[in-house]
C-alpha positions as CSV (number, residue, x, y, z in Angstrom):
1,M,-83.8,244.8,315.3
2,D,-86.2,246.7,313.4
3,Y,-89.6,245.0,314.1
4,E,-91.5,247.1,311.9
5,K,-89.7,245.7,309.0
6,A,-89.1,242.3,309.9
7,L,-93.0,242.2,310.4
8,L,-93.6,243.5,306.8
9,D,-90.8,241.1,305.8
10,L,-92.4,238.2,307.5
11,K,-96.2,239.0,306.1
12,N,-94.4,239.4,302.5
13,G,-92.7,235.8,302.8
14,V,-89.4,237.8,302.7
15,I,-88.1,236.0,305.7
16,D,-89.3,232.7,307.7
17,E,-89.8,233.8,311.2
18,I,-89.0,236.3,313.7
19,N,-87.6,235.0,316.8
20,V,-88.1,237.3,319.9
21,E,-86.6,237.0,323.4
22,P,-88.0,238.4,326.4
23,T,-85.9,241.3,327.0
24,D,-86.8,242.2,322.9
25,F,-90.5,241.7,323.8
26,P,-91.2,245.7,324.7
27,R,-89.8,247.0,321.5
28,F,-91.7,244.2,319.5
29,Q,-94.7,244.9,321.5
30,K,-94.6,248.3,320.2
31,A,-93.9,247.4,316.5
32,W,-96.9,244.6,317.3
33,S,-99.6,247.1,318.1
34,D,-99.1,249.2,315.2
35,F,-99.0,246.4,312.8
36,P,-102.1,246.3,310.4
37,F,-102.0,243.0,309.3
38,Q,-101.8,241.0,313.1
39,N,-104.0,238.3,311.3
40,T,-101.6,237.2,308.9
41,V,-98.8,236.2,312.0
42,R,-99.0,233.6,314.6
43,G,-96.8,233.4,317.6
44,I,-95.9,230.4,319.2
45,A,-94.4,230.4,322.9
46,H,-91.6,228.6,324.4
47,R,-90.1,228.3,327.2
48,A,-88.3,230.9,329.2
49,G,-90.8,233.8,327.7
50,K,-89.1,233.1,323.8
51,V,-91.8,233.5,321.4
52,T,-91.4,232.4,317.5
53,Y,-93.7,234.4,315.0
54,Q,-94.3,232.6,311.4
55,R,-96.9,233.8,308.6
56,A,-100.2,232.2,309.5
57,K,-101.2,229.5,307.1
């Protein structure tokens, strides 16, 4: 998955959420650290290391 595009799509309301599995987290983290609008997205942690990212309200 292209997490840079997914984060922008999430910010802009194109998609509702991004689901990140523990094995994909390092790739997501790279995109997240470069994402200038971190305050527009919130993460919800689940069991087994899964995280769902949604637009902050």
